N, C-alpha and C positions, 0 to 999 in steps of 0.2 A: 804386643802389635803383631800381626802377621808377617812374614820374612816376605810374602809377596811385593813386587815392586810395582803392580797394574793398580792403576786407580780407574775407576769407571764412573763416567758423567751421564745421568738419565734427563735429558731437556724435556721438561714437562711445564713449561712457564707460561705457553701460550694460549692466547684468549677462544681458539676454536670458534670465531665468528661465525664461520660458513656451517658449523655444526650445529650452532645456536646453544651450544651447552659445554660443559668443561669433558672434552673427548678423553682425556686421561681416566675418567672417572666409568667411561662407557664399558660395558662387561663382553666379555665371550665366554662362552660355557661357564658362566658363574664367576668370572676373574675380571677386576679391573683390567684395563691394558696397563696401568701403573704396577699393578700385582705381577703382571705377566713378565713384563720388562726387569722389572725387581729381582724375580726369581731366576731367569735366566741371567743376571748378573753375578747374583750369588753363587751359581753353578761355576763360574769362571774363578772363583776363590780369591778374590782381588783383596788388597790391601785397606781398600775404603771403596764405598758406593755412594755417591753424591746427587740427590735428586734436586733439580733447580725448579723452583716452583715460583711463579708470578701471578699470573691472571687466578682467578677463582681460589684465591690464596687460603681461606678458610676452608673449603672444602678438600683439597689437595693437600694441606697439611694435616688435615685429619686422617685421611687415607694414608700418609706418610707416617704417621705415628701408629696407626695400626698394622702397618708393615714392619714397623720395628719391633712392636710387641709380638707381632706374629714368628716373627726370625729373630729372638732374642740374641742368637749369637752370630749374626751377620753384622758386618760393619756398614750400618746404614746410617747416613746422617741426610740432613737437607737443607737448602738455603734459600733464600726468599731473593729473588732478583726485583727490585723496585722499578728497575728500568726495562722490564720484559717488554714493553710496548715498542721499545727502538729497534727490536730485531733480535734474532738469534744468537747474534755476535755478542751482545751483553751477557747473556744466559751462559754462553760459553766462559766468558772471562769470569763470572760469579762462579760458576762451577769449578774451574781450575784453581781460583784463589781458596775457595772452601777445601778442596783436595787438598792442596799443599799446607795447609792449616791444620788440617785433621791426621796426615800422615807424610811426613817428613822424608821417607824413603822411597818415593814413588819416583820411578824411572820412565814410566809411558802412562799415558792417559787414553782409554777408550771412550771414544762419545757415541752415545747411542739418544735415539727417539723413541720416546714413550708409545708412539702409536705406529709401529713397525710390528705387529704381533706375529706376521708370517715368518719373520728370521728366527731362525732355529739356534738352541745352544750350540750345537756342533759346528755352526757356520761361524759362530762369533769365536769359538774356539780354534779355527783354521784361520781368522784374521791374526789372533794374537801368536800363534805359532809362526805364520809367514813372519810377522814382525819380528820374532824372536830369533828366527834363522835369515833373516836379510840383512843386508846393510842399510836399507833405506829409513829414512827418518820418518816417513809417513807409509802406513798400508790401508788404502780406502777400498769402499764397496765400488766395483763397476755394474751397472744397471742400463740395458738399453744402451743408449748413446751418452750416457752421462756418467757421473760420478759421486760419492760423496761420503756421508755416514750410514751406517758405522764406520768408523776410522780409528785406528790408533796412532797417536803423536808422541816421536821421542822427547825426551826431557829438554833437548837444544830448543825446541819449538814452543815451550812452556810459556815465555814471555810475549812471545807474539800472539800466543793465543788469549792472554791475560789482557791484550792491548785491543781486543775485538770490541767494537761498538756500535756494529752497523748490521744490517740486514744481511749482508754477505755471507756471513757466520765462518765456519771452517774452511769452506772452499776457497776464500780467499787466500788463507795460508796454504791450502794445497796447490793451488794454481801459481804460488810465487818459488814454491819448492818443488816443481814437476820433474825435475832432474832427479830429484830422490824420493819419488812416489812409485809407489808398488801398488797396482791393481789388481783385486780378487773380484771373479764374478761372483756377483751375490744378487742375482735376479729380483729375489723377495724384497730388496731394499726399495724397489719401485711402487711397492704398496704400502702407501699411509692412508689415513682416514682424516679428510678434509670437510666432506660433507655426509648427510645422511645416507645418500646413495652409494657413497664408497664404503660407508660401515656395512649396509647390505649386502654389499659385493663380498668384503672379508669376514663377514659372519659365514656367508656360504662357502667359501674357500677354506674355513676353520673346520666348517661341519665334515668337506669333502678329504680333508687330510685327516680326520678321525676315522673316518671309515675304514 
């Protein structure tokens, strides 16, 4: 087992009804969104990576299995959230439980969304470094007038994350503990993909970054 104390949860359970298909499997420059997110997670060298699946389970599980085969040395696991339709909170709860089952030495958990491909590995490294060097129990991303995930949570909050079961998701815990919350500017977190139009916008942004 890795001596890392970091567990990473990738939320990929949503139905993506406005997209009309499993957006976790949409591609950018030949890689699925799930593949892109998993690769960035691997680069952080965590003790475990848990991908939370739900809607489109057969297709997304097949992709998770492929990624595990592609990265045989990486600590990739997945879990199905049968209650994915109730909202992101239940997926976080399922991910935390699986993470703690797989790696008992976890002291902090980083929560990622599979559909934020503009976020770079070095930005995630910044989040985890700020967490390690601060006395706060949550370090979250700030974008525009809002904040949210990617975010790192201390083990003292794992029980609260396990109790989530509603659409509020991790922000409910962040708001409850605002006096112990540190925000790090991460404007790329504002760009996720819910519609075909947003997919086209992000494809163009990725092209511009690669130029």
